C-alpha positions in Angstrom: 3.0 -6.2 11.7 0.6 -3.4 10.8 -1.0 -3.0 7.3 -2.8 -0.4 5.3 -4.7 -1.2 2.1 -5.7 1.7 -0.1 -8.0 0.7 -2.9 -11.2 2.2 -4.2 -12.7 -1.3 -4.6 -14.5 -2.6 -1.5 -14.1 -6.1 -2.8 -10.4 -5.8 -3.3 -10.0 -4.3 0.2 -12.1 -7.2 1.7 -10.0 -9.8 -0.1 -6.7 -8.2 0.9 -7.8 -7.9 4.5 -8.8 -11.6 4.7 -5.5 -12.8 3.1 -3.4 -10.6 5.4 -5.3 -11.7 8.5 -4.8 -15.3 7.5 -1.0 -14.9 7.7 -1.2 -14.8 11.4 1.3 -11.9 11.4 -1.2 -9.1 11.3 -1.4 -7.0 14.4 -3.6 -4.3 12.8 -5.0 -3.6 9.4 -6.7 -0.5 8.1 -8.4 -0.2 4.7 -9.2 3.0 2.9 -11.2 3.5 -0.3 -9.9 7.1 -0.5 -6.2 7.8 -0.6 -6.7 11.2 0.9 -8.2 9.6 4.1 -5.2 7.3 4.4 -2.8 10.2 3.9 -4.5 12.1 6.8 -4.1 9.1 9.1 -0.5 8.6 8.1 0.3 12.3 8.8 -0.8 11.8 12.4 2.3 9.5 12.9 2.8 5.9 13.7 5.1 4.2 16.1 5.1 0.7 14.4 6.3 -0.5 11.0 3.5 -0.7 8.5 3.2 -2.3 5.1 1.0 -0.4 2.7 -0.6 -1.7 -0.4 -1.7 1.1 -2.7 -3.8 0.7 -5.8 -2.6 2.8 -8.8 -6.0 3.4 -10.5 -8.2 5.3 -8.0 -10.5 8.4 -8.4 -9.7 11.7 -6.8 -6.2 10.8 -5.8 -4.6 8.0 -7.7 -1.8 5.8 -6.4 1.0 7.9 -8.0 -0.4 11.1 -6.5 -0.6 9.5 -3.1 3.0 8.4 -3.3 4.1 11.9 -4.3 2.2 13.4 -1.3 3.7 10.7 0.9 7.2 11.4 -0.2 6.8 15.0 0.8 6.2 14.0 4.4 8.9 14.2 7.1 11.4 11.3 7.1 10.4 10.4 10.7 6.9 9.5 9.3 8.0 7.9 6.0 10.6 5.6 7.7 7.8 3.6 9.4 6.1 2.6 6.1 6.9 0.3 3.2 4.8 0.8 0.1 3.8 -1.8 -2.5 1.9 -0.5 -5.5 -1.0 -2.6 -6.9 -2.7 -2.8 -10.3 -4.8 -5.2 -12.2 -3.4 -4.0 -15.5 0.2 -4.8 -16.4 1.0 -1.4 -18.0 4.7 -1.2 -18.7 4.6 2.6 -18.2 3.1 2.2 -14.7 5.7 -0.4 -13.7 8.5 1.8 -14.9 7.0 4.8 -13.0 6.7 2.8 -9.8 10.5 2.2 -10.0 11.1 5.9 -9.9 9.7 6.4 -6.4 12.2 5.9 -3.5 9.5 5.0 -1.1 7.9 2.2 -3.2 9.4 -1.2 -2.7 7.9 -2.8 -5.8 4.9 -3.4 -8.0 2.4 -6.2 -7.4 -0.4 -7.6 -9.5 -4.0 -7.4 -8.2 -5.7 -9.1 -6.5 -3.3 -9.8 -3.6 -2.7 -13.5 -3.2 -1.3 -15.6 -0.4 1.9 -16.0 -2.4 2.3 -12.2 -2.8 1.7 -11.6 0.9 4.2 -14.3 1.9 6.8 -12.7 -0.4 6.2 -9.3 1.1 6.4 -10.6 4.7 9.7 -12.3 3.8 11.1 -9.0 2.6 10.1 -7.1 5.7 
């Protein structure tokens, strides 16, 4: 399985990468601190299913703006990705907004944990 982590925090990217690699089911993982950089890579296309973890609170392009730009992409690109939104704050408005995006599977609390990754892998 391929993974992308988009989070402006270097520490959160590092933690997520370690936890994902420890599952033994990670073929490839890319981390991005800027959502715009991740979007540019995604636009190039991908032949393998990829799970994305996207932080909501980021500078320049936040998680919601990223998902809106992602949803405007061609279906042939979008079909390869499953998005999970992340946040360290449990804001009811953010959780409700996440549910409004067709391409977002669900909301997860930060930081990522072994339990959360296991649950995500069971869903995919």
